[in-house]
C-alpha positions in Angstrom: -9.1 23.9 37.7 -12.5 22.8 37.4 -11.0 20.3 34.6 -8.8 18.2 37.2 -11.6 16.3 38.9 -13.1 15.4 35.6 -10.1 14.0 34.1 -8.4 12.2 36.9 -8.7 8.6 37.3 -10.9 7.6 40.1 -10.4 4.9 42.6 -13.2 2.7 41.2 -11.4 2.6 37.8 -8.2 1.9 39.4 -9.6 -1.0 40.9 -11.2 -2.3 38.0 -7.9 -1.9 35.9 -6.0 -3.6 38.9 -8.4 -6.8 38.6 -7.8 -6.8 35.0 -4.3 -6.8 35.6 -4.4 -9.7 37.8 -6.2 -11.7 35.1 -3.6 -11.3 32.5 -1.1 -12.3 34.9 -2.5 -15.5 35.7 -3.0 -16.5 31.8 0.7 -15.4 31.4 1.7 -17.5 34.2 -0.3 -20.5 32.9 1.2 -20.3 29.6 5.0 -20.2 31.2 3.6 -23.4 33.3 3.1 -25.3 30.0 6.9 -25.3 29.4 8.7 -24.5 32.6 12.1 -26.1 31.3 11.9 -23.2 28.5 9.7 -20.2 29.9 10.4 -18.4 33.0 8.1 -17.6 36.0 7.1 -14.4 35.4 4.7 -11.6 37.0 2.9 -8.5 35.4 3.5 -5.3 37.0 2.0 -1.9 36.3 4.2 1.1 35.3 3.6 4.4 33.6 1.1 6.9 34.6 -1.4 4.2 36.2 1.4 3.8 38.9 3.1 7.2 38.9 -0.1 9.1 40.0 -0.4 11.0 36.9 -3.2 8.6 35.1 -6.0 10.4 33.3 -9.5 8.9 33.4 -10.1 6.3 30.7 -6.4 6.1 30.0 -4.8 3.0 28.8 -2.9 1.0 31.3 0.7 0.3 30.8 2.1 -3.2 32.1 5.3 -4.9 31.8 6.5 -8.4 32.1 9.1 -9.2 35.1 10.9 -12.2 35.4 11.1 -13.7 38.5 14.4 -14.6 40.4 16.9 -13.5 37.5 18.9 -10.7 36.4 16.5 -8.2 34.4 19.3 -7.0 32.4 19.8 -10.6 31.0 16.2 -11.5 30.2 15.4 -11.1 26.4 12.1 -12.2 24.7 12.2 -12.8 21.0 9.1 -12.7 18.5 9.7 -16.5 17.5 6.8 -18.8 17.4 7.7 -20.7 20.8 8.8 -17.9 22.7 6.6 -15.9 25.2 5.3 -13.2 23.2 3.6 -15.1 20.5 2.6 -18.0 23.0 0.8 -15.5 25.1 -0.8 -13.5 22.2 -2.3 -16.9 20.7 -3.5 -17.9 24.3 -5.0 -14.5 24.9 -6.8 -14.9 21.4 -8.3 -18.4 22.2 -9.8 -17.0 25.6 -11.5 -14.2 23.8 -9.4 -11.4 24.5 -8.3 -8.9 22.0 -4.5 -9.3 21.3 -2.0 -8.3 18.7 1.6 -8.7 18.9 3.8 -5.4 17.7 7.4 -6.6 17.0 8.8 -3.6 15.0 8.8 -1.6 18.4 12.0 -1.3 20.3 11.0 -4.1 22.6 7.9 -6.8 21.7 4.7 -5.3 22.9 1.3 -7.3 23.1 -1.6 -4.8 22.6 -4.8 -6.3 24.6 -8.3 -5.3 25.2 -10.7 -6.8 27.4 -13.9 -7.2 25.4 -13.1 -7.1 21.6 -16.6 -8.0 20.2 -17.1 -10.6 17.5 -15.8 -8.7 14.5 -12.7 -7.2 15.8 -11.8 -10.6 17.3 -12.3 -12.6 14.4 -10.1 -10.2 12.6 -7.1 -10.7 15.2 -7.5 -14.2 15.1 -7.5 -14.6 11.4 -4.4 -12.3 11.3 -2.7 -14.8 13.7 -3.7 -17.6 11.7 -2.3 -16.3 8.6 1.1 -15.7 10.1 1.0 -19.1 11.5 0.8 -20.6 7.8 3.6 -18.3 6.7 6.9 -20.0 5.6 9.8 -19.5 8.3 11.6 -17.0 5.9 8.3 -14.7 5.8 7.6 -15.0 9.4 11.2 -14.4 10.4 12.9 -12.2 7.8 15.6 -10.9 9.9 17.1 -14.5 10.3 16.9 -14.8 6.4 19.0 -11.8 6.1 21.6 -12.9 8.7 22.0 -16.0 6.7 22.1 -14.2 3.4 24.7 -11.8 5.0 27.0 -14.8 5.8 26.5 -16.1 2.3 27.6 -12.6 1.0 30.5 -12.6 3.0 31.6 -16.0 1.7 31.0 -15.1 -1.9 33.0 -11.9 -1.5 36.1 -13.7 -0.3 35.8 -15.9 -3.3 35.3 -12.9 -5.7 38.4 -11.2 -4.5 40.6 -14.3 -5.3 39.1 -14.6 -8.7 39.5 -10.9 -9.4 43.1 -11.1 -8.1 43.7 -14.1 -10.4 42.1 -12.5 -13.5 44.2 -9.1 -12.8 47.5 -10.9 -12.8 47.0 -13.0 -16.1 47.2 -12.1 -19.7 43.9 -11.5 -21.2 44.6 -14.2 -24.1 45.6 -16.8 -21.7 44.3 -19.9 -22.7 43.2 -19.0 -26.2 44.2 -20.5 -29.6 47.3 -18.8 -31.1 45.6 -16.8 -33.7 43.3 -15.5 -31.5 45.6 -14.5 -28.9 47.7 -12.8 -31.5 44.7 -10.4 -32.2 44.2 -9.8 -28.4 48.1 -8.7 -28.2 47.6 -6.2 -31.3 44.5 -4.6 -29.3 46.5 -4.2 -26.2 49.2 -2.5 -28.0 46.7 -0.1 -29.7 45.1 0.8 -26.5 48.3 1.4 -24.7 49.5 3.6 -27.4 46.3 5.7 -27.0 45.7 6.1 -30.9 42.2 5.1 -30.3 41.5 7.7 -27.5 42.4 10.8 -29.7 39.6 13.3 -30.0 38.4 14.4 -33.1 40.1 17.4 -34.6 38.5 20.9 -34.5 35.7 19.7 -32.5 33.8 22.5 -30.3 33.6 20.9 -27.1 31.9 24.0 -25.5 28.9 23.7 -28.1 28.8 19.9 -27.4 28.8 20.7 -23.7 25.9 23.0 -24.1 23.9 20.6 -26.0 24.4 18.1 -23.4 23.1 20.4 -20.7 20.1 21.4 -23.0 19.4 17.6 -23.7 19.6 16.7 -20.0 17.2 19.6 -18.9 14.6 18.5 -21.5 15.0 14.8 -20.7 14.7 15.6 -16.9 11.5 17.7 -17.5 9.9 15.0 -19.6 10.9 12.3 -16.8 9.3 14.7 -14.1 6.3 15.1 -16.0 5.9 11.4 -16.3 6.7 10.7 -12.6 4.2 13.2 -11.4 1.5 11.6 -13.5 2.3 8.4 -12.2 3.1 9.2 -8.6 0.8 8.0 -6.2 -1.3 10.8 -4.3 -0.4 11.3 -0.8 -3.0 11.5 2.0 -2.9 14.5 3.9 -1.5 14.4 7.3 -3.9 14.6 10.3 -3.0 14.7 13.9 -5.2 11.6 14.6 -4.2 8.6 12.6 -6.9 6.9 10.5 -7.7 3.5 12.5 -6.3 0.3 10.7 -8.4 -2.8 10.5 -6.7 -4.2 13.7 -6.7 -1.2 15.7 -8.7 -1.2 18.7 -11.5 1.5 18.9 -11.3 4.3 21.5 -14.4 3.1 23.1 -16.7 -0.3 23.4 -13.9 -2.9 24.0 -13.2 -2.7 27.6 -10.0 -2.0 29.3 -7.2 -1.6 27.0 -3.3 -2.2 27.8 0.2 -2.6 26.4 2.4 -5.4 27.8 5.9 -4.7 27.3 8.2 -7.7 27.4 11.3 -5.9 28.4 11.4 -2.4 30.2 13.2 -2.7 33.6 14.2 1.1 33.2 10.4 2.0 32.7 9.9 0.8 36.3 12.5 3.0 37.7 11.1 6.1 35.5 7.8 5.5 37.0 8.9 5.3 40.4 10.9 8.6 40.0 7.8 10.4 38.7 6.0 9.2 41.4 8.4 10.6 43.9 8.0 14.0 42.1 4.5 13.9 42.4 4.7 13.7 46.2 7.2 16.6 46.4 4.1 19.2 45.9 0.6 19.2 45.9 0.6 21.3 42.8 2.5 18.9 40.7 -0.5 16.2 40.0 -3.1 18.6 39.0 -0.8 20.6 36.7 0.4 17.5 34.9 -3.0 16.1 34.6 -4.3 19.6 33.1 -1.6 19.5 30.6 -2.0 16.0 29.6 -5.6 16.4 29.1 -4.9 19.6 26.9 -2.5 17.8 24.6 -5.3 15.0 24.2 -8.0 17.4 23.2 -5.7 19.2 20.9 -4.4 15.9 19.3 -0.9 16.4 19.9 -0.4 13.1 22.2 0.2 10.1 19.9 3.6 8.7 18.9 1.7 6.7 16.1 0.6 9.9 14.5 4.1 11.7 14.8 3.2 13.8 17.8 4.5 13.4 21.6 3.6 10.7 24.1 2.1 11.8 27.1 5.5 10.7 28.9 7.2 13.4 26.9 4.8 16.2 28.3 5.3 15.0 31.8 8.9 15.6 31.5 8.4 18.8 29.8 6.4 19.9 33.0 8.9 18.5 35.6 11.7 20.7 33.6 9.7 23.7 33.9 9.0 23.3 37.6 12.6 22.2 38.4 14.6 24.6 36.2 12.6 27.4 34.8 9.9 28.4 37.6 11.6 31.1 40.2 11.9 30.0 43.0 12.0 26.2 41.9 8.9 24.5 42.7 10.6 21.1 42.7 14.1 20.0 43.7 16.0 17.6 41.1 15.7 14.2 42.7 18.7 12.9 40.7 21.0 15.5 42.2 22.9 15.3 45.5 20.9 17.9 47.4 18.8 17.0 50.7 16.8 19.4 52.7 18.4 17.9 55.7 21.4 15.6 56.3 19.4 13.0 58.2 17.9 11.9 54.9 19.1 9.1 52.7 22.5 10.5 50.8 22.9 10.7 47.2 24.1 7.4 45.8 22.8 5.3 48.6 20.2 3.7 46.3 22.5 3.8 43.4 21.7 0.8 40.7 22.9 0.0 37.3 20.2 -1.2 34.8 20.9 -2.2 31.1 24.2 -0.4 31.6 22.7 2.7 32.7 23.1 4.4 36.2 19.9 4.8 38.2 20.3 7.2 41.3 17.6 9.5 42.5 16.1 10.3 45.9 13.5 7.5 46.0 12.5 7.3 49.7 8.9 8.1 49.6 8.5 8.6 53.3 11.3 11.0 53.6 9.9 13.2 50.6 6.5 13.0 52.2 7.8 14.4 55.4 10.3 17.1 53.6 7.0 18.1 51.9 4.7 18.4 54.7 7.4 20.5 56.6 7.7 23.0 53.6 11.4 22.5 53.4 11.4 21.4 49.5 10.6 24.6 47.8 9.8 28.5 48.7 7.8 28.9 45.7 4.1 29.7 46.3 2.6 30.5 43.0 -0.8 29.2 42.1 -1.2 26.1 39.7 -3.0 28.7 37.4 0.3 31.1 37.1 2.5 27.9 36.7 0.5 27.0 33.7 0.7 30.2 32.4 4.4 30.3 32.7 4.6 26.8 31.4 2.8 27.7 28.0 4.8 30.7 27.6 8.0 29.1 28.0 7.2 26.5 25.1 5.7 28.9 23.0 8.9 30.8 23.1 7.1 34.3 22.8 6.6 37.2 25.3 10.2 38.1 26.0 10.9 35.7 29.1 13.2 32.7 29.2 12.0 30.2 26.6 12.8 27.0 25.0 14.7 26.8 21.8 13.2 24.0 19.9 15.7 23.9 17.1 18.9 23.7 19.0 18.3 22.6 22.6 17.5 19.3 24.4 15.6 18.8 27.6 17.5 17.0 30.1 15.9 16.6 33.5 19.0 15.1 34.8 21.4 17.8 33.9 22.1 20.9 35.9 20.1 23.7 34.4 18.0 21.0 32.5 19.3 22.1 29.0 22.1 20.5 26.7 22.4 21.3 22.9 21.6 18.9 20.2 25.5 19.1 19.2 26.5 17.9 22.6 24.5 15.0 22.4 25.3 14.2 18.5 21.5 14.6 18.1 21.6 16.7 14.7 20.6 14.1 12.2 17.8 11.3 12.0 19.4 7.8 12.6 17.8 4.5 11.6 18.6 1.6 14.0 18.3 -1.8 12.5 18.3 -5.2 14.2 16.0 -8.4 14.8 13.7 -7.8 11.8 13.0 -4.1 12.3 13.9 -0.7 12.0 13.7 1.7 14.3 13.7 5.7 13.4 15.4 7.9 15.7 14.5 11.7 15.0 15.8 14.6 16.9 13.5 17.5 15.6 12.4 17.5 19.0 14.8 16.5 21.7 13.9 15.2 25.3 16.7 13.1 26.8 15.6 10.1 29.0 16.4 10.6 32.5 18.4 7.3 32.7 18.8 5.8 29.3 20.9 8.8 27.9 20.8 7.8 24.3 17.0 7.5 24.0 15.2 10.6 22.8 11.6 10.4 24.3 10.4 12.7 21.3 12.0 10.4 18.6 8.6 9.5 17.2 7.9 13.4 16.7 7.8 14.1 12.8 8.1 17.4 10.9 4.4 17.9 11.1 4.1 16.7 14.5 6.6 19.4 15.7 4.9 22.1 14.1 1.7 21.1 15.3 3.0 21.0 18.8 4.5 24.5 18.6 1.3 26.0 17.4 -0.7 24.6 20.2 2.0 26.0 22.5 1.5 29.3 20.9 -2.4 29.1 20.7 -2.4 28.3 24.5 -0.3 31.3 25.2 -2.2 33.9 23.3 -5.6 32.4 24.8 -4.1 32.8 28.5 -2.5 36.4 27.6 -5.9 37.3 26.5 -7.9 36.2 29.5 -5.1 37.9 31.6 -5.8 40.9 29.9 -9.5 41.0 30.2 -10.4 40.1 26.6 -12.1 36.9 25.0 -9.7 34.9 23.4 -9.8 35.0 19.4 -8.4 31.5 19.3 -11.5 29.7 21.3 -11.2 28.2 24.7 -8.1 26.6 25.8 -10.0 23.2 26.1 -11.8 23.2 22.7 -11.7 19.9 21.0 -9.6 20.2 17.9 -11.8 19.1 14.7 -10.0 18.2 11.6 -11.8 18.8 8.4 -11.2 16.5 5.3 -8.6 17.6 2.8 -8.1 16.5 -0.7 -4.8 14.1 -1.3 -1.7 16.1 -2.6 0.8 14.3 -5.0 3.5 12.8 -2.9 6.3 15.0 -4.0 4.3 18.2 -3.3 5.1 20.1 -0.1 1.7 22.0 0.3 3.3 24.6 2.6 2.6 25.5 6.1 -0.1 27.9 7.5 1.2 27.4 10.9 -0.9 24.3 11.3 1.4 22.0 9.5 -0.9 21.2 6.7 -3.9 21.0 9.0 -7.3 21.9 7.7 -8.3 23.2 11.1 -9.1 26.7 11.2 -9.5 28.9 13.9 -11.0 32.3 14.1 -8.6 35.2 14.5 -10.8 38.3 15.1 -9.6 41.2 17.1 -10.5 41.0 20.9 -13.8 42.8 21.9 -13.0 45.9 24.1 -14.5 46.5 27.4 -17.5 48.9 27.5 -16.3 52.5 27.2 -12.8 51.8 25.6 -11.7 52.3 22.1 -11.6 49.4 20.0 -8.5 47.2 20.3 -6.5 45.9 17.4 -5.7 42.4 17.4 -2.3 41.8 18.9 0.7 41.5 16.5 2.9 38.8 17.9 6.5 38.7 17.3 7.1 35.4 15.5 10.4 36.6 13.8 12.9 35.6 16.6 14.8 33.1 14.8 17.0 32.5 17.8 14.1 31.6 19.9 12.1 30.1 17.8 13.0 29.3 14.0 10.3 28.8 11.4 9.4 24.9 11.1 7.2 25.1 8.1 7.5 24.7 4.5 10.7 25.9 2.9 10.6 29.5 1.3 9.4 29.5 -2.4 12.1 29.5 -4.8 12.7 32.6 -7.3 11.3 31.6 -10.8 14.4 30.7 -12.8 15.4 32.6 -15.9 14.4 31.0 -19.2 17.1 28.8 -20.6 18.4 29.7 -24.4 18.3 26.8 -26.9 20.1 26.6 -29.9 19.6 24.8 -33.3 16.6 24.2 -35.0 14.0 24.7 -32.3 11.5 27.3 -33.2 10.5 30.0 -30.7 7.3 28.3 -29.9 9.2 25.3 -29.0 11.5 27.1 -27.2 8.5 28.6 -25.1 7.0 25.2 -24.5 10.3 23.6 -23.4 9.1 23.1 -19.7 6.0 21.4 -21.3 7.9 19.6 -24.1 6.2 16.2 -25.0 8.0 12.9 -25.5 8.0 13.0 -29.3 9.3 16.5 -29.4 12.2 15.5 -27.1 12.6 12.5 -29.0 12.9 14.6 -32.4 15.2 17.1 -30.8 17.4 14.4 -29.7 17.6 12.9 -33.1 18.4 16.2 -34.5 21.1 16.8 -32.1 22.8 13.4 -32.7 22.6 14.0 -36.6 24.5 17.4 -36.2 27.1 15.7 -34.0 27.6 13.3 -36.7 28.0 15.7 -39.5 30.6 17.7 -37.3 32.5 14.7 -36.7 32.8 13.8 -40.4 33.6 17.4 -41.4 36.6 17.4 -39.0 38.0 14.3 -40.4 
């Protein structure tokens, strides 16, 4: 546990960030004061790990804008030029702060840095100036889309009327008499079916075969052309390459995200803080897990892995529902250690249509924790961490998390639901206000209050494989250390270093080596035996338990298809090269096929 004092945010850093919060709040209030009739009075408050007690040293600060004296559920800010998000971004840039408004997120967010430097500041200002010069339709494409949809609705109604009129009117209506007579004869001819009769003695099976062969050749030829022209996909890495407007990790002062609407986030933060007060082991354990995830590069929603909040919920689920006896009570449940404490539902509130109800009286929780009435579990932090990594590695024969089918649900009894129960079995794209939000359910963690929100929605296929592999690696390391052997996978807190890899065609699945396409390699040698012992073979881990942990890697390689048989005038060499047939050969074959069909039709007639 010597790692904890290193990663924990100290008081001096907290004070510095609190001062920066006040600076930003002052700027925001000044912007609102310039147009008091339209812009509300606001404050900027901290939430997330900075307020819950789970903040790591050097971590970003999460802030949320709170409207004073109004219903938080009714507050809604838009990305329009004269609304607060754009106005605040512009003012921050004028004052020399780094600021970049993100509008394709669930709610508008301004990313802010304290001292951006001249180069980054110039890029950010140029980006804003370019946006200011855009036409209205380009600034707000979602508004244009709404207008187009209304126009399409009107056009659809008019089209239906025209179609109905045409369908009930004779084809020759309005034409001269001699031309109309031609149409009358054509209608009679078609209705009799004479023109639709098939040629006699035609071998339809042979034509079908030829069609199939032609289709195969054509598709193969097109596929070859597509592969030659298809852009090459950059290899996936756990750490996303920084874009031109991304803030660097260091050298720009304090960094923060200002959320323009997140009332549930404030309640989430308070509940996590209450959990941290229940037991002295909670904070060091969660700080350890967050630091581990950061070093192994699996804690970024921008890169397709899991944000830190997700790891906090994973840890709380283990401490509430898996550890025996439980380390923590479930603060969303009615249980209290004594009837003199505030009863369940006494502090119930409804926020954004969701029920928010948990034991939030911090003084009562501290008192109960001091008296030892919240838990009978006396395990060390080290033992709890070992159990945590074992549970999510889904190895070792103990209770384990089923990644494929289960949902972590902290508010539920037992803490587990199924994806089928939630209807979280297929990715969904939510559209609106000029943005698309992708909801994935490869990894599922239900938000404690907003029950339709998957905290792990940003986790991609590569991301979940990387997360799974790191839990397995951690479990192997802790098991080796527990058995007295040096771990073959390195140290638990080793920094992951990703090597460069060549780009692959966008349609090629490079397969999985257990690292989701990663070029990271770890030594897997057998553990060194103790003095006097026989050599120990490397442990063969059971990774075949599909029920507990199905494979999330690449699809199984397909069996080679039997060679297709071709008929007609193709030579054997041409048949052997059918998979690589050139465009000229395919064209010649098609011409030959058409000629034979034409000859067959003439003979039949």
